[in-house]
C-alpha positions as CSV (number, residue, x, y, z in Angstrom):
1,M,15.4,13.9,18.2
2,T,16.2,10.3,19.4
3,K,15.0,7.5,17.4
4,Q,14.1,3.5,17.8
5,T,14.0,0.9,15.6
6,I,11.2,-1.6,15.6
7,G,11.2,-4.5,14.1
8,S,14.8,-4.2,13.7
9,E,15.9,-7.9,13.7
10,F,12.4,-8.7,11.4
11,I,14.4,-11.3,9.0
12,S,12.2,-10.7,5.9
13,S,11.5,-13.4,2.9
14,S,10.7,-11.1,0.2
15,K,13.9,-9.9,-2.1
16,F,11.5,-6.8,-2.9
17,H,11.2,-5.6,0.5
18,S,12.8,-1.9,1.2
19,N,14.3,-1.0,4.1
20,P,16.0,2.4,3.7
21,S,16.0,3.6,7.5
22,N,19.5,5.1,8.6
23,V,18.2,4.8,12.2
24,N,17.7,3.3,15.5
25,L,17.7,3.0,19.4
26,N,15.5,0.1,20.4
27,K,13.4,1.3,23.2
28,K,11.4,-1.3,25.0
29,K,7.8,-1.3,25.8
30,S,7.2,-2.3,30.0
31,A,4.5,-4.5,31.1
32,S,2.4,-1.3,31.6
33,G,2.3,-0.4,28.2
34,G,5.0,2.6,29.2
35,Y,8.4,3.0,26.6
36,Y,11.7,3.1,28.7
37,A,15.3,4.4,27.9
38,K,17.6,1.9,25.9
39,G,19.6,0.0,28.1
40,K,17.5,0.8,31.4
41,N,14.7,-1.3,32.8
42,P,11.7,0.8,34.5
43,N,13.5,0.7,37.8
44,G,16.8,2.2,36.2
45,T,18.9,-0.6,35.9
46,E,20.8,-1.6,33.0
47,N,19.5,-4.0,31.0
48,E,22.4,-5.6,29.3
49,N,20.4,-7.6,26.3
50,N,18.3,-3.9,25.6
51,N,22.3,-2.8,25.2
52,R,23.1,-5.5,22.7
53,N,20.2,-5.9,20.9
54,E,20.9,-2.3,20.0
55,S,24.1,-3.1,18.8
56,R,22.7,-5.5,16.3
57,T,20.2,-2.7,15.0
58,E,23.0,-0.2,14.5
59,N,25.6,-2.6,13.0
60,K,22.5,-3.8,10.9
61,N,21.8,-0.5,9.5
62,K,25.5,0.4,8.9
63,R,25.6,-2.5,6.4
64,E,22.4,-1.7,4.9
65,N,23.3,2.1,4.1
66,K,26.7,1.8,3.0
67,N,26.2,2.5,-0.4
68,F,24.1,6.1,0.9
69,G,25.3,8.9,-1.1
70,K,26.4,7.0,-4.2
71,N,24.3,7.8,-7.7
72,N,21.2,5.9,-8.7
73,N,17.7,6.0,-9.1
74,R,16.0,5.5,-5.7
75,V,13.4,8.3,-4.5
76,F,13.4,8.3,-0.8
77,Y,10.6,10.5,1.1
78,E,11.7,12.9,3.6
79,N,8.0,12.7,5.0
80,N,8.1,8.8,6.0
81,S,6.6,8.9,9.7
82,I,4.0,9.3,11.8
83,Y,3.5,9.6,15.5
84,W,2.0,7.3,18.3
85,C,0.5,9.1,21.4
86,G,1.5,6.4,24.5
87,S,-1.2,8.0,26.7
88,C,-4.1,7.3,24.4
89,N,-2.7,4.6,22.4
90,L,-3.3,6.4,18.2
91,P,-1.8,7.3,15.5
92,L,-1.1,11.3,15.0
93,I,-0.2,12.9,11.7
94,G,1.9,15.5,14.2
95,E,4.0,14.9,16.9
96,K,1.6,16.5,19.6
97,C,-1.5,14.9,20.8
98,G,-4.8,16.7,20.6
99,I,-6.4,15.3,23.4
100,C,-3.8,14.8,26.0
101,G,-1.2,17.1,24.8
102,Q,1.8,14.9,25.4
103,S,4.5,14.4,22.2
104,G,4.1,11.2,20.4
105,R,6.8,8.5,19.5
106,E,7.4,9.1,15.9
107,I,7.6,5.7,14.0
108,L,9.1,5.7,10.5
109,L,7.3,3.7,7.8
110,S,8.5,1.7,5.0
111,Q,8.3,3.7,1.9
112,P,6.7,5.2,0.0
113,A,4.9,5.3,3.6
114,D,1.3,5.9,1.7
115,V,-0.2,4.5,5.2
116,R,-3.9,4.4,5.5
117,F,-6.3,2.9,8.2
118,A,-7.6,-0.8,7.8
119,Q,-11.3,-0.8,7.2
120,G,-14.2,-3.1,6.4
121,Y,-13.1,-6.3,4.4
122,D,-9.4,-5.5,5.5
123,I,-10.1,-5.5,8.9
124,E,-11.8,-9.2,8.2
125,L,-9.2,-10.5,6.4
126,V,-6.9,-10.0,9.1
127,R,-9.2,-11.5,11.9
128,K,-9.4,-14.6,9.3
129,H,-6.1,-15.5,9.0
130,F,-5.1,-14.6,12.8
131,L,-8.1,-16.8,13.8
132,K,-6.9,-19.6,11.2
133,L,-3.1,-19.7,12.3
134,F,-3.8,-18.7,16.0
135,S,-7.3,-19.0,17.1
136,C,-7.5,-15.9,18.7
137,D,-7.4,-12.6,17.2
138,P,-5.4,-9.5,19.1
139,L,-6.9,-6.7,17.1
140,E,-10.1,-7.3,17.7
141,G,-11.7,-4.0,18.9
142,R,-8.4,-2.2,17.8
143,V,-7.8,0.5,15.1
144,F,-5.1,-0.4,12.9
145,L,-3.1,0.7,10.0
146,L,-2.1,-0.4,6.5
147,N,1.3,0.1,5.0
148,K,2.2,-1.1,1.2
149,I,5.3,-1.8,0.7
150,P,7.2,-4.2,-2.4
151,G,6.0,-7.1,-3.1
152,D,4.9,-9.6,-6.1
153,D,1.1,-8.1,-5.3
154,Q,-0.7,-6.0,-3.0
155,T,1.4,-6.5,0.2
156,L,0.6,-4.6,3.6
157,E,2.4,-3.9,6.8
158,V,-0.2,-4.2,9.4
159,I,0.6,-2.0,12.1
160,A,-1.4,-1.9,15.6
161,D,-0.4,0.1,19.1
162,G,2.7,1.4,17.3
163,F,4.1,-2.1,16.4
164,L,4.5,-3.9,13.2
165,I,2.3,-6.8,13.9
166,G,3.3,-8.8,10.8
167,V,2.7,-8.4,6.6
168,L,-0.2,-9.4,4.5
169,R,0.5,-10.5,1.2
170,F,-1.3,-11.6,-2.0
171,D,0.5,-14.6,-3.2
172,L,0.2,-15.2,-7.1
173,K,0.7,-19.0,-6.7
174,K,-2.0,-19.6,-4.4
175,L,-3.9,-16.7,-5.4
176,D,-4.6,-15.8,-1.8
177,F,-3.7,-13.6,1.0
178,V,-1.1,-15.1,3.4
179,F,0.0,-13.5,6.6
180,E,3.6,-13.5,7.8
181,L,4.3,-12.3,11.2
182,S,7.0,-9.9,12.6
183,P,9.3,-10.5,15.6
184,D,6.8,-8.1,17.5
185,G,4.0,-10.5,16.6
186,A,5.5,-13.3,17.4
187,R,5.8,-11.7,20.6
188,L,1.8,-10.8,21.0
189,F,1.0,-14.3,20.9
190,F,3.4,-14.9,23.5
191,A,1.5,-13.0,26.0
192,E,-1.7,-13.8,28.1
193,P,-4.2,-14.4,27.0
194,Y,-3.2,-15.2,23.3
195,I,-0.2,-17.4,24.4
196,F,-3.3,-20.1,25.5
197,A,-5.3,-20.1,22.4
198,A,-2.0,-20.2,20.0
199,A,-0.7,-22.9,22.0
200,N,-1.3,-25.0,19.2
201,R,1.2,-23.5,17.0
202,I,4.1,-23.2,19.6
203,V,7.2,-25.9,18.2
204,E,9.8,-26.1,20.9
205,I,13.4,-26.5,20.1
206,Q,16.6,-27.4,21.4
207,K,18.6,-24.9,23.0
208,A,21.4,-24.0,20.9
209,K,24.8,-22.6,21.6
210,A,25.2,-20.8,18.1
211,H,22.2,-18.4,16.7
212,L,19.2,-19.6,15.0
213,N,18.2,-17.0,12.8
214,G,17.6,-17.9,9.4
215,K,18.8,-21.4,10.2
216,N,16.8,-24.8,9.5
217,I,16.2,-27.1,12.0
218,S,16.9,-30.5,11.7
219,F,14.7,-33.1,13.0
220,E,16.6,-34.1,15.9
221,M,16.3,-30.7,17.4
222,I,12.7,-30.6,17.7
223,E,11.2,-31.1,21.1
224,H,7.2,-30.3,20.5
225,F,5.5,-30.3,16.9
226,P,1.6,-29.9,17.2
227,A,-0.8,-31.4,15.4
228,G,-2.5,-29.3,13.0
229,I,0.4,-27.4,11.1
230,A,-0.1,-27.5,7.5
231,A,3.3,-27.1,5.4
232,G,4.3,-23.6,4.7
233,E,2.7,-22.2,7.5
234,T,3.5,-19.6,10.1
235,I,4.6,-21.2,13.3
236,L,5.7,-20.0,16.8
237,L,9.2,-20.8,17.9
238,K,10.2,-21.4,21.9
239,S,13.8,-22.4,22.4
240,G,14.6,-22.0,26.6
241,N,14.2,-18.5,27.2
242,L,14.1,-17.8,23.3
243,I,10.7,-17.2,21.7
244,G,10.0,-15.9,18.0
245,Y,8.9,-17.6,14.6
246,G,9.5,-19.5,11.6
247,I,7.8,-21.4,8.3
248,S,7.2,-24.9,8.9
249,H,8.7,-27.1,6.0
250,V,6.8,-30.0,6.8
251,G,3.1,-30.5,8.0
252,S,1.8,-32.4,11.3
253,D,1.5,-35.5,9.2
254,D,4.6,-35.6,7.6
255,F,6.3,-34.7,11.1
256,F,4.9,-37.4,12.7
257,Q,5.3,-40.0,10.6
258,I,9.4,-38.8,10.0
259,Q,8.7,-39.8,13.6
260,K,7.7,-43.3,13.6
261,S,9.7,-44.3,10.3
262,G,11.8,-42.0,8.9
263,V,10.3,-41.1,5.7
264,P,7.9,-38.8,4.7
265,K,4.0,-40.1,3.2
266,S,4.1,-37.4,1.1
267,T,6.1,-36.8,-2.2
268,L,8.5,-33.6,-1.2
269,S,11.0,-31.6,-3.4
270,N,14.5,-32.7,-2.3
271,D,13.0,-35.3,-0.3
272,D,16.8,-36.0,1.0
273,V,17.2,-32.4,2.8
274,K,13.3,-31.6,3.5
275,R,13.3,-34.8,5.9
276,Q,16.1,-32.7,7.6
277,Q,14.8,-29.8,7.3
278,I,11.7,-29.4,9.6
279,L,11.2,-25.5,9.7
280,K,13.3,-22.5,9.0
281,V,14.0,-19.8,11.9
282,K,12.7,-16.5,10.8
283,N,13.5,-14.8,14.2
284,I,14.2,-15.9,17.7
285,A,15.3,-14.1,20.9
286,A,14.9,-13.5,24.1
287,D,12.4,-10.7,24.2
288,A,9.6,-10.5,26.8
289,P,5.8,-10.6,25.4
290,L,4.1,-8.5,23.8
291,I,1.3,-6.5,26.0
292,L,-0.8,-4.1,24.1
293,S,-2.6,-1.2,25.3
294,S,-5.9,-1.7,27.4
295,K,-7.1,1.3,25.4
296,K,-8.9,1.1,22.4
297,P,-9.6,4.3,21.0
298,G,-12.2,4.9,18.2
299,M,-12.0,7.1,14.8
300,D,-13.6,9.6,16.5
301,E,-11.4,9.6,19.3
302,I,-8.3,9.7,16.6
303,V,-9.7,12.4,14.6
304,D,-9.6,14.9,17.5
305,A,-6.2,13.9,18.4
306,N,-5.4,15.3,14.7
307,K,-8.0,17.4,13.9
308,E,-5.7,21.0,14.3
309,Y,-3.1,19.3,11.9
310,I,-6.1,18.2,9.4
311,K,-7.4,21.8,9.4
312,N,-4.2,22.9,8.4
313,L,-3.8,20.5,5.9
314,G,-7.1,21.9,4.7
315,K,-6.4,25.2,5.1
316,D,-3.0,25.3,2.9
317,A,-4.8,23.5,0.1
318,L,-7.5,26.2,0.0
319,N,-4.8,28.4,-0.3
320,T,-3.3,26.6,-3.3
321,I,-6.8,26.7,-5.1
322,K,-7.9,30.1,-4.5
323,G,-4.1,31.3,-5.0
324,V,-4.4,29.7,-8.5
325,V,-7.6,30.4,-9.8
326,N,-7.9,34.1,-8.3
327,A,-4.8,35.2,-9.6
328,K,-5.6,37.9,-12.6
329,E,-4.1,35.7,-15.5
330,Q,-6.7,32.8,-14.6
331,A,-9.4,34.9,-13.5
332,Q,-11.5,34.3,-16.8
333,K,-11.0,30.6,-17.5
334,P,-13.2,28.1,-16.1
335,V,-12.5,25.3,-13.3
336,Y,-13.6,21.7,-13.4
337,V,-12.7,19.0,-10.7
338,S,-11.6,15.9,-12.1
339,F,-14.1,13.7,-9.7
340,S,-13.3,10.0,-9.8
341,G,-15.4,8.6,-7.4
342,G,-12.5,8.1,-5.0
343,K,-11.0,9.3,-1.8
344,D,-8.6,11.7,-3.3
345,S,-10.9,13.5,-5.8
346,L,-13.2,13.6,-3.4
347,V,-11.2,15.6,-0.6
348,V,-10.1,18.0,-3.8
349,L,-14.0,18.6,-4.4
350,D,-14.9,19.3,-1.0
351,L,-11.7,21.6,-0.6
352,A,-13.3,23.6,-4.6
353,V,-16.7,23.6,-3.1
354,Q,-15.5,25.6,0.0
355,A,-13.1,27.7,-1.8
356,L,-15.1,28.4,-5.3
357,Q,-19.2,27.8,-4.8
358,N,-21.0,30.6,-3.9
359,K,-18.2,33.1,-4.6
360,S,-17.7,36.2,-6.4
361,R,-15.6,34.8,-9.6
362,P,-16.8,35.2,-12.9
363,T,-17.0,31.2,-14.1
364,P,-18.3,28.7,-11.3
365,F,-16.5,25.5,-11.2
366,T,-17.6,21.8,-12.3
367,A,-16.9,18.7,-11.3
368,I,-16.1,16.5,-14.2
369,F,-16.7,12.5,-14.2
370,F,-15.2,10.2,-17.0
371,N,-17.7,7.4,-17.5
372,T,-15.3,4.6,-18.7
373,G,-18.1,2.3,-19.7
374,I,-16.1,0.0,-17.5
375,D,-16.2,1.8,-14.1
376,Y,-18.0,-0.1,-11.1
377,P,-21.5,0.8,-10.7
378,E,-21.1,2.1,-7.2
379,T,-18.3,4.5,-8.7
380,I,-20.8,5.7,-10.9
381,E,-23.9,5.9,-8.1
382,F,-21.6,7.7,-5.9
383,A,-20.1,10.0,-8.1
384,R,-23.7,11.2,-9.1
385,N,-25.3,11.0,-6.0
386,F,-22.4,13.3,-4.1
387,C,-22.8,16.2,-6.7
388,A,-26.6,15.7,-6.6
389,E,-27.1,16.0,-2.7
390,R,-24.9,19.1,-2.7
391,N,-25.6,20.7,-5.3
392,I,-22.6,21.1,-7.2
393,P,-22.2,21.4,-10.8
394,Y,-21.7,17.8,-12.2
395,K,-20.6,17.0,-16.0
396,E,-20.6,13.6,-17.0
397,F,-18.5,12.1,-20.2
398,D,-19.7,8.9,-21.2
399,A,-17.1,6.4,-23.3
400,G,-20.2,4.1,-23.8
401,D,-19.2,1.1,-25.6
402,D,-15.7,2.8,-26.9
403,F,-14.1,0.1,-25.1
404,W,-15.7,-3.3,-26.3
405,R,-15.9,-1.8,-29.7
406,T,-12.1,-1.1,-29.5
407,L,-11.6,-4.6,-28.0
408,K,-12.8,-6.1,-31.6
409,R,-9.9,-4.6,-33.6
410,K,-7.3,-5.3,-31.2
411,D,-6.1,-7.2,-28.2
412,H,-6.6,-5.9,-24.6
413,P,-4.8,-3.5,-22.9
414,T,-2.1,-4.4,-20.9
415,K,0.5,-2.6,-18.1
416,D,3.0,-2.0,-21.0
417,S,0.1,-1.2,-23.6
418,R,-2.7,0.9,-21.5
419,W,-4.8,2.1,-25.1
420,C,-7.8,2.3,-22.8
421,C,-6.8,4.9,-21.2
422,K,-6.9,7.2,-24.6
423,V,-10.3,5.7,-25.6
424,C,-11.7,5.9,-22.7
425,K,-10.6,9.2,-21.0
426,L,-8.4,11.0,-23.3
427,N,-10.9,11.7,-25.9
428,S,-13.6,13.0,-24.2
429,G,-10.8,14.8,-22.1
430,N,-10.2,16.5,-25.5
431,K,-14.3,17.9,-25.3
432,L,-13.4,19.5,-21.7
433,G,-13.2,23.5,-22.3
434,G,-14.4,23.6,-25.6
435,G,-10.6,23.5,-26.6
436,K,-10.2,27.0,-24.4
437,D,-8.2,27.1,-22.0
438,H,-9.1,26.0,-18.7
439,I,-8.2,24.9,-15.0
440,S,-8.6,21.4,-13.6
441,L,-8.3,20.6,-9.9
442,D,-7.0,17.3,-9.8
443,G,-6.1,14.7,-6.5
444,K,-2.8,13.1,-7.5
445,R,-0.8,12.8,-4.7
446,K,3.2,11.7,-4.3
447,H,2.9,8.9,-2.2
448,E,0.6,7.2,-4.1
449,S,3.9,5.9,-6.2
450,F,7.7,6.4,-6.7
451,M,6.3,7.3,-10.5
452,R,4.4,10.7,-9.1
453,A,6.9,11.3,-6.5
454,K,7.8,14.4,-8.4
455,I,4.6,16.1,-9.2
456,P,5.2,19.9,-9.3
457,A,2.6,21.9,-7.2
458,M,0.7,22.5,-10.8
459,D,1.4,21.7,-14.6
460,T,0.2,21.4,-18.3
461,N,-1.4,18.7,-19.5
462,P,0.3,17.6,-23.2
463,N,-2.8,15.1,-23.9
464,V,-5.4,18.1,-23.2
465,F,-5.7,21.3,-25.0
466,G,-5.2,24.5,-22.5
467,Q,-5.5,22.6,-19.6
468,L,-3.6,23.4,-16.4
469,N,-3.4,20.4,-14.2
470,V,-3.0,22.0,-10.1
471,F,-2.5,19.4,-7.4
472,P,-4.1,21.0,-4.2
473,I,-3.1,17.9,-2.0
474,R,0.2,16.5,-3.8
475,E,2.2,16.2,-0.3
476,W,-0.9,14.4,1.4
477,R,-0.8,11.2,2.5
478,A,-3.6,8.1,2.8
479,I,-3.9,8.2,6.3
480,E,-4.4,12.5,6.0
481,V,-6.8,12.0,3.2
482,W,-8.8,9.7,5.4
483,L,-8.7,11.8,8.6
484,Y,-9.9,14.6,6.3
485,I,-12.9,12.5,5.3
486,R,-13.7,11.5,8.8
487,W,-13.2,15.1,10.1
488,R,-15.7,16.7,7.5
489,K,-18.0,13.6,8.2
490,L,-17.8,13.4,4.1
491,P,-19.8,10.3,2.6
492,Y,-17.0,7.4,0.2
493,N,-17.2,5.5,-2.3
494,P,-18.4,2.1,-0.5
495,L,-15.9,-0.1,-2.5
496,Y,-13.4,1.0,0.0
497,D,-15.1,-0.7,2.7
498,N,-15.5,-4.0,0.4
499,G,-11.6,-4.5,-0.3
500,L,-10.8,-2.6,-2.5
501,E,-7.6,0.3,-2.4
502,R,-7.6,2.0,-5.6
503,I,-11.1,2.9,-7.4
504,G,-10.8,2.9,-10.8
505,C,-12.3,0.3,-13.8
506,W,-13.1,-3.0,-12.9
507,M,-10.9,-4.7,-15.1
508,C,-7.8,-2.7,-15.3
509,P,-4.6,-4.7,-16.5
510,A,-3.1,-1.9,-14.3
511,A,-4.2,-3.2,-10.9
512,F,-3.0,-6.1,-8.5
513,Q,-4.0,-9.5,-9.1
514,A,-5.4,-9.0,-5.3
515,E,-7.7,-6.7,-6.3
516,Y,-9.2,-8.6,-9.3
517,A,-9.3,-11.5,-7.1
518,R,-11.5,-9.4,-5.0
519,M,-13.8,-7.6,-7.8
520,T,-14.9,-11.3,-9.1
521,E,-16.3,-12.0,-5.4
522,I,-17.9,-8.2,-5.3
523,H,-18.9,-8.4,-9.0
524,P,-19.3,-11.7,-10.5
525,E,-21.4,-10.8,-13.1
526,L,-18.6,-8.4,-14.3
527,A,-15.7,-10.9,-13.8
528,K,-18.4,-13.4,-16.4
529,I,-18.2,-11.1,-18.9
530,W,-14.1,-10.9,-19.2
531,E,-13.7,-14.3,-18.1
532,N,-15.4,-15.0,-21.7
533,Y,-13.4,-12.7,-23.5
534,L,-10.2,-14.2,-21.6
535,S,-11.2,-17.8,-22.6
536,G,-11.5,-17.1,-26.3
537,W,-8.2,-14.8,-26.2
538,A,-6.6,-17.6,-24.7
539,E,-7.8,-20.4,-27.1
540,K,-6.7,-17.9,-30.1
541,E,-3.3,-17.3,-28.8
542,G,-2.6,-20.8,-27.6
543,V,-2.4,-20.2,-23.9
544,S,-3.7,-22.3,-21.1
545,K,-6.5,-20.9,-18.4
546,E,-3.7,-20.9,-15.5
547,Y,-2.4,-18.5,-17.8
548,T,-5.4,-16.0,-17.5
549,D,-6.2,-17.3,-14.1
550,H,-2.7,-16.4,-12.5
551,G,-3.0,-13.1,-14.0
552,F,-0.5,-13.3,-16.9
553,W,-2.9,-11.7,-19.2
554,R,-2.1,-8.5,-17.3
555,W,1.4,-7.9,-19.2
556,E,2.4,-7.8,-22.9
557,K,5.9,-9.0,-22.0
558,L,5.7,-10.5,-19.0
559,P,8.3,-8.9,-16.5
560,P,11.0,-11.4,-14.0
561,K,8.5,-12.2,-11.7
562,M,6.1,-13.5,-14.0
563,V,8.1,-15.8,-15.9
564,K,9.9,-17.2,-12.4
565,L,6.0,-17.6,-11.5
566,S,5.7,-19.9,-14.9
567,E,8.5,-22.0,-13.7
568,E,6.6,-22.4,-10.5
569,L,3.7,-23.6,-12.0
570,G,4.7,-25.3,-14.9
571,I,3.5,-23.1,-17.7
572,E,4.9,-22.9,-20.8
573,L,5.8,-19.3,-21.9
574,K,6.4,-18.0,-25.7
575,E,9.9,-16.5,-26.7
576,S,7.5,-13.5,-27.6
577,Q,5.6,-13.1,-24.2
578,I,9.2,-13.2,-22.6
579,G,10.7,-9.3,-21.5
580,N,11.2,-6.8,-19.3
581,G,7.7,-5.4,-19.4
582,I,6.8,-2.6,-17.6
583,D,5.1,-3.0,-14.1
584,E,3.6,0.5,-13.3
585,N,1.9,-1.0,-10.1
586,D,3.4,-3.6,-8.7
587,D,5.5,-1.2,-7.3
588,L,7.2,-1.8,-5.0
589,Q,10.0,-4.2,-7.0
590,D,13.7,-4.1,-6.4
591,D,14.3,-4.2,-10.6
592,F,11.7,-1.3,-11.4
593,G,14.3,1.6,-11.0
594,N,16.0,-0.1,-14.7
595,K,12.3,-1.0,-16.2
596,N,11.8,2.7,-16.1
597,E,15.0,3.9,-17.1
598,R,14.4,1.7,-20.0
599,A,11.2,2.6,-20.6
600,G,12.4,6.5,-20.3
601,Y,10.5,7.1,-16.9
602,N,13.9,7.6,-14.6
603,V,12.9,10.0,-12.3
604,N,15.8,11.6,-12.3
605,N,16.8,11.8,-15.9
606,K,16.8,15.3,-17.1
607,N,16.3,14.1,-21.0
608,N,13.1,13.1,-20.1
609,K,10.7,13.9,-22.5
610,N,7.8,15.3,-20.0
611,K,9.7,18.7,-18.7
612,N,7.7,18.8,-15.6
613,N,10.5,15.6,-14.5
614,H,8.0,13.1,-14.6
615,P,6.2,10.4,-16.4
616,K,3.5,11.1,-18.7
617,S,0.4,9.3,-17.3
618,F,-3.1,8.7,-18.5
619,S,-4.2,8.2,-15.5
620,S,-5.8,10.2,-12.3
621,G,-5.0,10.1,-8.7
622,S,-3.7,11.7,-5.9
623,N,-0.9,13.6,-3.1
624,S,0.6,13.5,0.6
625,S,2.3,15.3,3.5
626,S,2.8,14.6,7.1
627,A,1.9,17.0,9.4
628,K,5.0,17.1,11.6
629,S,6.5,19.7,14.1
630,S,10.0,20.5,13.9
631,G,12.6,20.2,16.6
632,S,10.8,17.2,18.0
633,N,12.2,15.8,21.2
634,S,10.1,12.5,20.7
635,S,11.6,9.0,20.6
636,S,11.3,8.0,16.9
637,S,10.2,4.2,15.8
638,R,11.1,2.5,12.7
639,L,8.9,-0.1,11.1
640,S,11.3,-2.0,9.5
641,G,11.7,-5.2,8.2
642,S,8.7,-6.3,6.8
643,P,8.8,-10.5,5.8
644,K,9.7,-11.1,2.4
645,P,7.1,-12.9,0.6
646,S,9.3,-16.3,-0.6
647,G,-25.6,-9.7,-18.9
648,S,-25.4,-6.0,-17.7
649,A,-25.2,-4.6,-14.1
650,K,-27.2,-1.6,-13.4
651,S,-26.9,1.1,-10.5
652,S,-29.8,1.9,-8.4
653,L,-30.1,5.0,-10.5
654,G,-31.0,2.7,-13.7
655,K,-28.1,3.4,-15.4
656,T,-27.1,0.6,-17.6
657,F,-23.7,-0.4,-17.0
658,H,-22.1,-1.0,-21.1
659,K,-21.2,-4.6,-21.8
660,P,-19.9,-6.2,-24.6
661,P,-22.1,-4.9,-27.9
662,T,-23.2,-8.5,-29.6
663,S,-22.4,-6.6,-32.7
664,D,-20.8,-3.7,-34.3
665,S,-21.9,-0.6,-33.3
666,T,-21.1,3.3,-34.9
667,K,-21.2,6.3,-32.4
668,S,-20.0,9.0,-33.8
669,P,-0.1,27.8,-7.5
670,G,-1.1,29.6,-4.5
671,S,1.3,28.8,-1.6
672,G,-0.2,27.7,1.8
673,K,-0.4,29.8,5.0
674,T,0.2,28.3,8.3
675,N,-1.0,31.0,11.5
676,S,1.9,31.2,13.8
677,G,1.0,29.5,16.9
678,K,-1.0,26.7,15.3
679,P,0.5,23.1,14.9
680,N,2.1,23.2,11.8
681,S,0.0,21.8,8.8
682,G,3.0,19.6,7.7
683,R,6.4,19.8,6.4
684,S,6.7,19.4,2.4
685,S,7.6,15.4,1.6
686,K,9.9,16.7,-1.4
687,P,11.1,13.3,-2.2
688,K,15.0,13.3,-2.8
689,T,16.9,10.5,-4.6
690,N,19.3,8.0,-1.8
691,T,20.8,5.3,-2.6
692,R,20.0,3.3,0.2
693,T,19.6,-0.2,-0.2
694,N,18.5,-3.9,0.6
695,T,21.0,-5.8,2.6
696,K,21.7,-8.0,-0.7
697,G,22.6,-4.4,-2.3
698,K,19.7,-4.4,-4.6
699,Q,17.4,-0.7,-5.3
700,S,13.9,-0.8,-3.9
701,P,12.4,1.4,-6.1
702,V,8.2,1.8,-6.0
703,N,6.6,2.8,-8.6
704,R,2.2,2.8,-8.8
705,G,1.1,4.7,-12.0
706,R,-2.3,3.9,-11.4
707,K,-5.8,5.7,-11.6
708,G,-7.4,6.2,-8.6
709,G,-8.5,8.2,-6.0
């Protein structure tokens, strides 16, 4: 199968970016939206520029993979791609489009490849940044994808029409999202009609004999610098027939001041250098503008195009459930579905209903919800209503005020000391099954994080007596979860449309700071409760408000990225606060593998305490796979080179959401089978250890052990 690298020349600004692809072949898109083979124009003539681009890509990939085969702790997912139907202009989880029958173009994703659809708040957030930077929104009315990648905090690739448009990342210093273009994203804004709106972002540079990529451009090389540009913002670049993008070191006012007197009016760091360095070129090349397809399919069409693959994924999961619970040795055991109110456990619950409800089995199943006392009100309400409306047996274990009472005796939980899971969930979990053997159907997925990459089909829970965990959707990715939900027309937790990627406790230290920031907007009344606690804790510990505002409270021992941030913000740290804190959630960091090793979480370490060779975790989550057909002849594209990041609340049911008490109170495996002749329901996404490194030779493992799904 021929392969294409999309965005291979994307010069990233984040040392945490993962780029494990070993393939290339630049296929170009014609103005009509079609693709043509390397080295040839649509009319069949040779294209020297295409061949030159491909050669650069091949050399780059060879450099990145020079250490392939050496031993390291990197986990690599084989199931790291989707397909894109050029005719219907929509994403596919298998090669063949269910609408037109054509083969899609394979798109290789950055790992862990847990790609999903943008929805609700996501769409508005991207739109806000497009309008702010370029005064137009080329993705308006289009379904586009978000793919999480390594970063200091939440970092998402934006993929539309099969192209990497850019990266949306949460900046821990600014405490806000920033958007960074990709080469294809820059090409998009040079296409009509968007170039007219984006003209005030185009900086023109003199032609240069040497290449410009990665270079700082001095004042004398600037031919045109528009008004309205702020320092640090993304800009579009033009130099002769070259187009691209970069980052401005100075704002328009400073540029005009330099132009007038040679001295910037604002104080800049390293003035003598910055005065001459007006901008940095991220990528510039002799590329044609990117013209998006005129077709804008909706979610119903996307579901139809993927329906056969979704059905077969569901059949495999149903067979797994039936194969386990109907086995002779398991038939008398009670079955529970761990239902968190999130998308992954929602799918498992729906599968359990199809497999087990009203079936002739001695023991029925029950949906179990662990109310931690710090869950979102929407989550509690959704879990109850979903089961009540479908007559699904439901049991809720309520931790009450256990969290807040424990908080009076010890400091808050952190990423490296999460006592909250034991207090709020495990204490209740040990009541499950009445101390007898039982089966728990769980929504954990491999692609959620590298920490979960090696979860088996089923295992025993060392923390809950007699519990056999079964993971029927462990091979699924987020896109497949959402396609299933859409296909089955299942209602889902409204928080997903409100900007949250994970559904857990609202103040969870393992969440991204981006998610915590969004929580303060969704539920300011809950945020006020936690802010009051943090204020008292900060005073007791002698730390500043900035320390808590920027999320330092989430660690007991700060990891290097937070130590660096403290230096940038001028926050003084105590020696006892500095360490190599485990960061289970900022999953996509290049130094996480070493942290895991120190913590005994090395997924390849045969001496791990967990006999199933994956880290013990108190959190619940889910798993992933691709519905790929083998022997594909379609071309493939790689989305590589992401930009580098330089009171009480009540639900409508009247359930009081627990707040801190004013005084102490007392409270006592079956295998999936696919019918021949139908599209493959999904090949295994069995991860393998690999030695691919980024261009600096650093490993970029990703780990996210999070409650959620």
